[in-house]
The first five atom37 places (N, CA, C, CB, O) and aatype in JSON, in Angstrom:
{
  "aatype": [20, 20, 20, 20, 20, 20, 20, 20, 20, 20, 20, 20, 20, 20, 20, 20, 20, 20, 20, 20, 20, 20, 20, 20, 20, 20, 20, 20, 20, 20, 20, 20, 20, 20, 20, 20, 20, 20, 20, 20, 20, 20, 20, 20, 20, 20, 20, 20, 20, 20, 20, 20, 20, 20, 20, 20, 20, 20, 20, 20],
  "atom_mask": [
    [1, 1, 1, 1, 1],
    [1, 1, 1, 1, 1],
    [1, 1, 1, 1, 1],
    [1, 1, 1, 1, 1],
    [1, 1, 1, 1, 1],
    [1, 1, 1, 1, 1],
    [1, 1, 1, 1, 1],
    [1, 1, 1, 1, 1],
    [1, 1, 1, 1, 1],
    [1, 1, 1, 1, 1],
    [1, 1, 1, 1, 1],
    [1, 1, 1, 1, 1],
    [1, 1, 1, 1, 1],
    [1, 1, 1, 1, 1],
    [1, 1, 1, 1, 1],
    [1, 1, 1, 1, 1],
    [1, 1, 1, 1, 1],
    [1, 1, 1, 1, 1],
    [1, 1, 1, 1, 1],
    [1, 1, 1, 1, 1],
    [1, 1, 1, 1, 1],
    [1, 1, 1, 1, 1],
    [1, 1, 1, 1, 1],
    [1, 1, 1, 1, 1],
    [1, 1, 1, 1, 1],
    [1, 1, 1, 1, 1],
    [1, 1, 1, 1, 1],
    [1, 1, 1, 1, 1],
    [1, 1, 1, 1, 1],
    [1, 1, 1, 1, 1],
    [1, 1, 1, 1, 1],
    [1, 1, 1, 1, 1],
    [1, 1, 1, 1, 1],
    [1, 1, 1, 1, 1],
    [1, 1, 1, 1, 1],
    [1, 1, 1, 1, 1],
    [1, 1, 1, 1, 1],
    [1, 1, 1, 1, 1],
    [1, 1, 1, 1, 1],
    [1, 1, 1, 1, 1],
    [1, 1, 1, 1, 1],
    [1, 1, 1, 1, 1],
    [1, 1, 1, 1, 1],
    [1, 1, 1, 1, 1],
    [1, 1, 1, 1, 1],
    [1, 1, 1, 1, 1],
    [1, 1, 1, 1, 1],
    [1, 1, 1, 1, 1],
    [1, 1, 1, 1, 1],
    [1, 1, 1, 1, 1],
    [1, 1, 1, 1, 1],
    [1, 1, 1, 1, 1],
    [1, 1, 1, 1, 1],
    [1, 1, 1, 1, 1],
    [1, 1, 1, 1, 1],
    [1, 1, 1, 1, 1],
    [1, 1, 1, 1, 1],
    [1, 1, 1, 1, 1],
    [1, 1, 1, 1, 1],
    [1, 1, 1, 1, 1]
  ],
  "atom_positions": [
    [[-44.29, -15.65, 39.55], [-42.97, -16.18, 39.96], [-43.39, -17.99, 38.9], [-42.76, -16.22, 42.28], [-44.27, -18.71, 38.44]],
    [[-41.83, -17.78, 39.09], [-41.32, -19.24, 38.26], [-40.73, -20.1, 39.77], [-39.66, -18.88, 36.71], [-40.21, -19.64, 40.78]],
    [[-40.96, -21.0, 39.5], [-40.52, -21.83, 40.5], [-39.47, -23.21, 39.63], [-42.07, -22.4, 41.38], [-40.07, -24.1, 39.03]],
    [[-38.38, -23.2, 39.66], [-37.57, -24.52, 39.32], [-37.26, -25.47, 40.15], [-36.45, -24.29, 38.9], [-36.42, -25.36, 41.04]],
    [[-37.98, -26.55, 39.89], [-37.81, -27.86, 41.04], [-36.67, -28.83, 40.02], [-39.77, -28.94, 41.47], [-36.63, -28.95, 38.79]],
    [[-36.0, -29.3, 40.88], [-34.48, -30.02, 40.72], [-35.41, -31.45, 40.95], [-32.88, -29.54, 42.17], [-35.84, -31.88, 42.02]],
    [[-35.55, -31.95, 39.79], [-35.99, -33.91, 39.53], [-35.43, -34.53, 40.48], [-35.38, -34.85, 38.07], [-35.93, -35.15, 41.41]],
    [[-33.64, -34.24, 40.02], [-32.92, -35.86, 40.56], [-32.89, -34.93, 42.08], [-30.79, -36.66, 39.61], [-33.31, -35.78, 42.87]],
    [[-32.68, -33.96, 42.71], [-32.62, -34.1, 44.11], [-34.44, -33.96, 45.36], [-31.39, -32.73, 44.36], [-34.68, -34.1, 46.56]],
    [[-35.42, -33.53, 43.84], [-36.3, -33.23, 44.71], [-36.6, -32.18, 45.53], [-36.24, -33.9, 45.26], [-37.34, -32.31, 46.5]],
    [[-35.89, -30.73, 45.09], [-35.2, -29.57, 45.37], [-36.45, -28.27, 44.58], [-33.39, -29.72, 44.58], [-37.02, -28.28, 43.49]],
    [[-36.5, -27.21, 45.8], [-36.7, -26.02, 44.45], [-35.27, -26.22, 44.13], [-37.21, -24.08, 44.82], [-34.73, -27.12, 44.78]],
    [[-34.57, -25.62, 43.32], [-33.52, -25.41, 42.56], [-33.27, -23.07, 42.64], [-34.11, -26.39, 40.68], [-32.3, -22.34, 42.82]],
    [[-34.79, -22.84, 42.39], [-34.51, -21.19, 42.11], [-36.17, -20.67, 41.52], [-32.99, -20.9, 40.58], [-37.04, -21.1, 40.77]],
    [[-35.94, -19.49, 42.39], [-37.03, -18.59, 42.01], [-37.27, -17.48, 41.7], [-37.59, -18.53, 42.54], [-37.18, -16.57, 42.52]],
    [[-37.63, -17.29, 40.47], [-37.41, -16.07, 39.64], [-38.62, -15.46, 39.71], [-36.98, -16.29, 38.19], [-39.58, -16.13, 40.06]],
    [[-38.77, -14.14, 39.39], [-40.23, -13.18, 39.52], [-39.43, -11.9, 39.63], [-41.46, -13.47, 41.07], [-38.2, -11.91, 39.68]],
    [[-40.26, -10.67, 39.66], [-40.43, -9.65, 39.93], [-38.68, -8.62, 39.78], [-41.23, -9.88, 41.32], [-37.85, -7.94, 40.4]],
    [[-39.08, -9.26, 38.38], [-37.24, -8.81, 37.78], [-35.47, -9.76, 39.3], [-37.2, -5.8, 38.1], [-34.28, -9.48, 39.21]],
    [[-35.88, -10.39, 39.99], [-35.47, -10.73, 41.18], [-34.94, -12.66, 40.6], [-36.99, -10.38, 42.53], [-35.84, -13.41, 40.21]],
    [[-34.0, -12.98, 40.63], [-33.6, -14.48, 40.82], [-33.35, -15.06, 42.07], [-32.47, -14.76, 40.18], [-32.48, -14.27, 42.47]],
    [[-33.55, -16.23, 43.37], [-32.82, -16.15, 43.96], [-33.16, -17.81, 43.86], [-32.78, -15.14, 45.04], [-34.3, -18.26, 43.8]],
    [[-31.54, -18.88, 43.85], [-31.42, -19.69, 44.12], [-31.07, -20.4, 45.29], [-31.11, -19.75, 43.53], [-30.78, -19.69, 46.25]],
    [[-31.03, -21.33, 45.41], [-30.92, -22.31, 46.92], [-29.57, -23.29, 46.76], [-32.54, -23.52, 47.16], [-28.76, -23.18, 45.84]],
    [[-29.52, -24.08, 47.62], [-28.48, -25.18, 47.78], [-28.24, -26.01, 49.23], [-27.17, -24.5, 47.42], [-27.62, -25.67, 50.24]],
    [[-29.19, -27.58, 48.84], [-29.12, -27.82, 50.1], [-28.3, -29.0, 50.16], [-30.37, -27.91, 50.71], [-27.64, -29.35, 49.18]],
    [[-28.31, -29.76, 51.49], [-26.95, -30.69, 52.04], [-27.48, -32.01, 51.72], [-26.5, -30.59, 53.86], [-28.38, -32.04, 50.88]],
    [[-27.05, -33.21, 52.27], [-27.33, -34.06, 51.82], [-28.15, -34.64, 52.88], [-26.36, -34.6, 51.3], [-28.23, -35.87, 52.93]],
    [[-28.68, -34.02, 53.61], [-29.89, -33.83, 54.59], [-31.33, -33.57, 53.71], [-29.55, -32.41, 55.64], [-32.44, -33.98, 54.04]],
    [[-31.04, -32.87, 52.66], [-32.4, -31.82, 52.16], [-32.78, -30.6, 53.03], [-33.84, -32.68, 52.15], [-33.83, -29.97, 53.1]],
    [[-31.62, -30.48, 53.65], [-31.8, -28.79, 54.36], [-31.12, -27.77, 53.81], [-31.3, -28.6, 55.84], [-30.0, -28.04, 53.39]],
    [[-31.63, -26.26, 53.66], [-31.21, -25.62, 52.67], [-29.98, -24.86, 53.4], [-32.33, -24.78, 51.99], [-30.39, -24.19, 54.35]],
    [[-28.68, -24.79, 53.21], [-27.32, -24.47, 53.41], [-26.76, -22.85, 52.88], [-26.55, -25.66, 52.63], [-26.05, -21.91, 53.26]],
    [[-27.56, -23.23, 51.81], [-27.27, -21.66, 51.2], [-28.07, -20.6, 50.06], [-26.02, -21.83, 50.55], [-27.94, -20.72, 48.85]],
    [[-28.48, -20.09, 50.38], [-30.11, -18.9, 49.56], [-29.06, -18.07, 49.45], [-31.93, -18.07, 50.67], [-28.08, -17.99, 50.18]],
    [[-29.52, -17.05, 47.86], [-29.39, -16.28, 47.81], [-29.39, -15.49, 45.81], [-28.45, -16.42, 48.81], [-29.76, -15.8, 44.68]],
    [[-29.04, -14.91, 46.18], [-28.78, -13.91, 44.63], [-27.79, -14.16, 43.71], [-28.41, -12.44, 44.85], [-27.72, -14.32, 42.49]],
    [[-26.92, -14.15, 44.81], [-25.4, -14.42, 43.76], [-24.36, -12.93, 43.57], [-26.04, -14.92, 41.78], [-23.3, -12.72, 42.99]],
    [[-25.47, -11.96, 44.52], [-24.72, -10.53, 44.28], [-24.85, -10.35, 45.54], [-25.29, -9.28, 43.27], [-24.22, -11.02, 46.35]],
    [[-25.66, -9.45, 45.87], [-25.37, -8.7, 47.36], [-26.87, -9.49, 48.44], [-25.55, -6.37, 47.1], [-27.46, -8.64, 49.1]],
    [[-27.22, -10.44, 48.54], [-27.83, -10.71, 49.07], [-28.0, -12.88, 49.22], [-28.74, -9.68, 48.54], [-28.84, -13.71, 48.87]],
    [[-26.44, -12.91, 50.02], [-26.08, -14.76, 49.84], [-26.22, -14.97, 51.05], [-24.46, -15.46, 49.27], [-25.57, -14.25, 51.81]],
    [[-27.04, -15.93, 51.59], [-27.07, -16.2, 53.46], [-26.23, -18.17, 53.18], [-29.73, -16.21, 54.5], [-26.1, -18.89, 52.19]],
    [[-25.88, -18.32, 54.52], [-25.27, -19.22, 54.9], [-25.69, -19.65, 55.78], [-24.33, -19.09, 55.03], [-25.71, -19.03, 56.84]],
    [[-26.45, -21.5, 55.57], [-27.01, -21.71, 57.51], [-26.04, -23.02, 57.63], [-29.32, -22.24, 58.0], [-25.83, -24.04, 56.97]],
    [[-25.54, -22.38, 58.98], [-24.98, -23.35, 59.99], [-26.08, -24.03, 60.61], [-24.12, -22.68, 61.06], [-26.86, -23.39, 61.31]],
    [[-26.26, -25.7, 60.37], [-27.65, -26.71, 61.12], [-26.75, -27.4, 61.91], [-28.77, -27.94, 60.02], [-25.82, -28.11, 61.51]],
    [[-27.17, -27.11, 63.35], [-26.72, -28.52, 64.17], [-27.06, -29.85, 64.02], [-27.03, -28.48, 65.35], [-27.84, -30.0, 63.07]],
    [[-26.66, -31.25, 64.82], [-26.98, -32.98, 64.45], [-28.41, -32.64, 64.27], [-26.64, -34.41, 65.85], [-28.76, -33.19, 63.23]],
    [[-29.45, -31.95, 64.82], [-30.66, -31.98, 64.96], [-31.39, -31.33, 63.85], [-30.91, -31.5, 66.11], [-32.6, -31.56, 63.92]],
    [[-30.98, -30.47, 62.67], [-31.27, -29.63, 61.74], [-31.61, -27.82, 62.14], [-32.43, -30.37, 61.14], [-31.9, -26.79, 61.54]],
    [[-31.32, -28.3, 63.61], [-31.81, -26.27, 63.48], [-30.7, -25.37, 63.05], [-32.25, -25.39, 65.22], [-29.51, -25.63, 63.25]],
    [[-31.16, -24.29, 62.45], [-30.29, -23.47, 62.19], [-29.33, -23.08, 63.66], [-31.06, -22.33, 61.51], [-29.98, -22.59, 64.58]],
    [[-27.85, -23.28, 63.88], [-27.55, -22.5, 64.68], [-26.87, -21.21, 64.6], [-27.12, -23.09, 65.25], [-26.73, -20.51, 65.61]],
    [[-26.13, -20.64, 62.63], [-25.81, -19.78, 63.28], [-26.8, -19.32, 61.4], [-23.98, -19.52, 64.09], [-27.34, -20.29, 60.86]],
    [[-26.87, -18.21, 60.81], [-26.55, -17.44, 59.59], [-25.78, -16.51, 59.15], [-27.24, -17.03, 59.31], [-25.8, -15.45, 59.78]],
    [[-25.0, -16.61, 58.12], [-24.15, -15.86, 57.75], [-24.57, -15.44, 56.33], [-22.9, -16.46, 57.92], [-25.26, -16.08, 55.55]],
    [[-23.89, -13.99, 56.13], [-24.27, -13.19, 55.13], [-23.06, -12.49, 54.03], [-25.05, -12.17, 55.87], [-22.19, -11.68, 54.35]],
    [[-23.28, -13.01, 52.79], [-22.31, -12.78, 52.8], [-21.92, -10.79, 51.8], [-21.83, -14.3, 52.27], [-22.46, -10.34, 50.79]],
    [[-21.15, -10.35, 52.41], [-21.38, -8.88, 51.53], [-19.89, -8.31, 51.32], [-22.43, -7.55, 52.52], [-19.71, -7.25, 50.72]]
  ]
}
C-alpha cells in the first residue's frame, strides 16, 4: 500500500494498493469531506459545527 501525504495541508491525499486508488479532500478544519475512487465509490460527508458526521452521501 502506498500512502501519499500532502505536506502543504499535512493530510493524506491518496492511498493506492491492490489495483485501486482512493483520494480524499478535507475542509478548513481538517475534517474529511470527500473520499472516493473517482468512479463508482465516492462519498461526501456533511458535518455539524462539532465536527461529527450528520449525513453521508454516495455518488451513484
